[in-house]
C-alpha positions as CSV (number, residue, x, y, z in Angstrom):
1,M,0.0,0.0,0.0
2,T,1.4,3.4,-1.0
3,T,1.3,6.3,1.4
4,P,-0.2,9.3,-0.3
5,V,2.3,12.2,-0.7
6,A,1.0,15.6,0.5
7,A,0.8,18.3,-2.1
8,P,3.6,20.9,-1.9
9,G,2.8,24.0,0.1
10,R,2.0,27.3,-1.5
11,I,1.2,30.9,-0.7
12,L,-2.2,31.8,-2.2
13,T,-3.4,35.4,-2.8
14,H,-6.9,36.8,-3.1
15,V,-8.2,40.4,-3.5
16,R,-11.7,41.4,-2.4
17,A,-12.5,45.1,-2.6
18,M,-9.5,46.8,-1.0
19,V,-8.5,43.8,1.2
20,G,-5.8,41.4,0.1
21,T,-5.4,37.9,1.7
22,L,-2.2,35.8,1.9
23,T,-3.1,32.2,2.7
24,I,-0.6,29.7,4.0
25,D,-1.7,26.5,2.3
26,S,0.3,23.4,3.1
27,P,-2.1,20.4,2.9
28,G,-1.4,17.6,5.3
29,R,1.2,19.5,7.2
30,H,-0.9,21.9,9.3
31,N,0.2,24.7,7.0
32,A,3.9,24.4,7.7
33,M,6.0,26.8,5.8
34,G,8.4,25.2,3.3
35,L,11.4,27.0,1.8
36,A,9.6,27.7,-1.5
37,M,6.8,29.3,0.5
38,Y,9.2,31.6,2.4
39,E,10.7,32.5,-1.0
40,A,7.3,33.2,-2.5
41,L,6.0,35.5,0.3
42,P,7.7,38.7,-0.7
43,T,6.5,38.5,-4.3
44,A,3.0,37.7,-3.1
45,I,3.0,40.9,-0.9
46,D,4.3,43.0,-3.8
47,Q,1.6,41.7,-6.0
48,L,-1.2,42.6,-3.5
49,V,0.3,46.1,-3.0
50,E,0.5,46.6,-6.7
51,A,-3.2,45.5,-7.0
52,G,-4.1,48.5,-4.8
53,V,-5.1,46.8,-1.6
54,R,-5.2,48.9,1.6
55,V,-4.7,46.1,4.1
56,I,-3.3,42.6,3.9
57,V,-4.6,39.6,6.0
58,I,-2.3,36.6,6.5
59,S,-4.2,33.4,7.4
60,G,-3.9,29.6,7.3
61,A,-5.9,27.5,4.9
62,G,-8.7,25.3,6.3
63,T,-9.8,25.1,9.9
64,A,-7.0,23.0,11.5
65,A,-4.1,25.5,11.9
66,F,-2.7,28.9,11.2
67,C,0.9,27.7,10.7
68,S,2.6,24.9,12.6
69,G,6.1,26.3,11.9
70,S,8.7,25.6,9.2
71,D,8.3,22.3,7.3
72,I,10.6,19.9,9.3
73,S,10.3,17.3,6.5
74,E,12.6,19.5,4.4
75,F,15.3,20.0,7.0
76,A,17.3,16.9,6.2
77,T,18.0,18.3,2.7
78,L,17.3,22.0,2.7
79,R,18.3,23.1,6.3
80,T,21.5,21.2,6.9
81,A,24.7,22.3,8.6
82,A,26.0,23.0,5.1
83,N,23.2,25.0,3.6
84,W,21.1,26.4,6.5
85,R,22.1,30.0,5.7
86,S,20.2,30.1,2.4
87,Y,17.1,28.9,4.3
88,A,17.6,31.5,7.0
89,D,18.0,34.2,4.3
90,A,14.6,33.2,2.8
91,E,13.0,33.4,6.3
92,R,14.5,36.8,6.9
93,R,13.3,38.2,3.5
94,A,9.8,36.9,4.2
95,H,9.8,38.5,7.6
96,E,11.1,41.8,6.2
97,A,8.4,41.8,3.5
98,L,5.7,41.7,6.1
99,L,7.3,44.2,8.4
100,E,8.1,46.6,5.5
101,S,4.8,46.3,3.7
102,P,3.5,49.8,3.0
103,V,0.0,48.8,3.9
104,P,-1.1,47.4,7.3
105,T,-1.0,43.7,7.8
106,V,-3.3,41.6,10.0
107,A,-2.8,38.0,11.2
108,A,-5.9,35.9,11.6
109,I,-4.8,33.0,13.8
110,H,-6.6,29.8,14.5
111,G,-5.3,26.5,15.8
112,P,-1.5,25.9,16.2
113,C,0.7,28.9,15.7
114,R,4.2,27.5,16.4
115,G,7.8,28.4,15.7
116,G,8.1,29.9,12.2
117,G,4.4,30.5,12.2
118,L,4.6,32.6,15.3
119,A,7.5,34.5,13.8
120,L,5.3,35.3,10.8
121,A,2.4,36.4,13.0
122,A,4.7,38.6,15.0
123,C,5.7,40.4,11.8
124,A,2.0,41.5,11.3
125,D,0.9,44.8,12.6
126,L,-2.2,43.4,14.2
127,R,-3.0,39.9,15.5
128,Y,-6.4,38.4,16.3
129,A,-6.8,34.9,17.5
130,A,-9.6,32.4,17.7
131,D,-10.1,30.8,21.1
132,D,-8.7,27.5,19.8
133,A,-5.3,29.1,18.9
134,T,-2.2,27.9,20.7
135,F,1.3,29.3,20.6
136,A,4.8,28.0,21.2
137,V,8.4,28.6,20.3
138,P,9.9,25.1,20.2
139,P,13.3,25.3,18.4
140,A,15.1,23.7,21.4
141,R,13.1,20.5,20.8
142,L,14.9,20.2,17.4
143,G,18.2,21.8,18.2
144,I,17.8,24.4,15.6
145,G,18.6,28.1,15.9
146,Y,15.5,30.3,15.9
147,P,15.9,33.4,13.7
148,P,17.3,36.3,15.8
149,D,14.9,38.7,14.2
150,G,12.0,36.5,15.2
151,L,13.3,36.4,18.8
152,G,13.6,40.2,18.7
153,L,10.0,40.6,17.5
154,L,8.8,38.3,20.2
155,A,10.6,40.2,22.9
156,D,9.2,43.5,21.5
157,L,5.7,42.1,21.9
158,V,5.9,40.4,25.3
159,G,9.1,41.7,26.9
160,T,12.5,40.1,27.1
161,A,11.8,38.2,30.4
162,T,8.6,36.6,29.0
163,A,10.2,35.8,25.7
164,K,13.0,34.0,27.5
165,E,10.5,32.0,29.5
166,L,8.6,30.9,26.4
167,V,11.7,30.0,24.4
168,L,13.7,28.4,27.3
169,T,10.7,26.2,28.3
170,A,9.2,25.7,24.8
171,R,5.8,25.5,26.6
172,V,2.5,25.9,24.7
173,I,0.2,28.8,25.7
174,D,-3.5,29.3,24.8
175,S,-5.0,32.3,23.2
176,L,-6.2,33.8,26.5
177,E,-2.7,33.8,27.9
178,A,-1.3,35.1,24.6
179,A,-3.7,38.0,24.9
180,M,-2.7,38.7,28.5
181,L,1.0,38.7,27.5
182,G,0.4,41.1,24.6
183,L,1.1,38.5,21.9
184,V,-2.4,38.9,20.4
185,H,-4.9,41.7,20.8
186,H,-7.8,39.5,22.2
187,P,-9.2,36.1,21.6
188,V,-12.6,35.6,19.9
189,P,-14.7,32.6,19.4
190,K,-13.5,30.6,16.4
191,L,-16.8,31.1,14.6
192,E,-16.4,34.9,15.0
193,L,-12.8,35.2,13.9
194,Q,-13.7,35.9,10.2
195,A,-16.3,38.5,11.2
196,T,-13.7,40.2,13.5
197,I,-11.1,40.3,10.7
198,D,-13.7,41.6,8.2
199,D,-14.7,44.4,10.7
200,V,-11.1,45.4,11.4
201,T,-10.0,45.4,7.7
202,T,-13.1,47.3,6.6
203,R,-12.3,50.0,9.1
204,I,-8.6,50.1,8.0
205,A,-9.5,50.3,4.3
206,A,-11.7,53.3,5.0
207,L,-8.9,55.3,6.6
208,A,-6.3,57.5,4.8
209,P,-3.7,55.2,3.3
210,L,-0.9,57.8,3.4
211,T,-1.5,58.5,7.1
212,L,-1.4,54.7,7.9
213,R,1.7,54.2,5.8
214,A,3.5,57.1,7.6
215,A,2.4,55.9,11.0
216,K,3.4,52.3,10.4
217,F,6.8,53.2,9.1
218,A,7.5,55.6,12.0
219,L,6.4,53.0,14.6
220,T,8.5,50.3,12.9
221,D,11.5,52.6,12.5
222,R,11.6,53.6,16.2
223,V,12.5,50.0,17.3
224,R,15.2,49.4,14.7
225,P,18.8,49.6,15.8
226,D,20.2,53.2,15.5
227,H,22.3,52.4,12.4
228,Q,19.2,51.1,10.5
229,R,16.9,54.0,11.4
230,S,15.6,56.3,8.6
231,P,14.5,59.6,10.2
232,D,14.5,61.3,6.7
233,R,12.1,58.8,5.4
234,V,9.9,59.2,8.5
235,E,9.7,62.9,7.8
236,E,9.2,62.4,4.1
237,L,6.1,60.2,4.7
238,W,4.8,62.6,7.4
239,V,5.1,65.6,5.1
240,A,3.5,63.7,2.2
241,C,0.3,63.5,4.3
242,Y,-0.1,67.2,4.5
243,E,0.7,67.7,0.8
244,S,-1.9,65.1,-0.3
245,D,-5.4,65.4,-1.7
246,D,-6.6,63.1,1.0
247,Y,-5.7,65.6,3.7
248,A,-7.8,68.3,1.9
249,E,-10.6,65.7,1.5
250,G,-10.4,64.8,5.2
251,V,-10.7,68.4,6.4
252,R,-13.5,69.1,3.9
253,A,-15.4,66.0,4.9
254,F,-15.2,67.0,8.6
255,I,-16.5,70.5,7.9
256,E,-19.3,69.1,5.7
257,K,-20.1,66.4,8.3
258,R,-19.8,63.5,6.0
259,R,-17.5,60.5,5.6
260,P,-14.3,61.2,3.7
261,E,-13.5,59.3,0.5
262,F,-9.8,58.7,0.6
263,R,-8.0,57.8,-2.6
264,G,-4.5,57.4,-1.4
265,G,-3.0,60.4,-3.0
């Protein structure tokens, strides 16, 4: 009897109105991220931004998991002592693509969110979790090195002491504890997760894109190491808000007591 081979994982994209969705789709592997998926993520984000979306949602396919981590079945060939750096570079580029996305990003988390999956979720600007979501950072169970940027993001969210406790014990936490620690905003019943994401993304899509872009960049830039910070870019994006048609529209709409119609320019 032959054992069926799971289909290769992929990153799917979808656009509805002004909301783009990135779906981690790895059948049979609880949406584990393979090397090709890490490599595909930056291009997928670029395509959604070019399509004019105002917010990007990252989610896991199906109902079983958000992302169970990196695909361990690939490690024996693609993440060895000889070639692990190319794998790490692909992870880093995927993380940077999410962090540097010019539009806000939202993680919709259900089921297991472990290891590499948690690192991806931590790169999102906002994180909402179903009440069945669980989180862990288990690299010590495999003897691998967890990406330093992922550790830094985790520490930024929950504090260094808590990040150490999670990594050094590799324990699993539920969505309620994750919310208490600041890892996610708040847990919601699983059946309400999509409605919550729809509500959040609808609100974001109605706001001024240039203002959101400037604010996101400034908040991201402030936690970068000093030698990587870009104060000139922060000011450039800030000034662009005041020079935009959207600023004039926002003021006009306020005076006329109506909703503004922002066009992103």
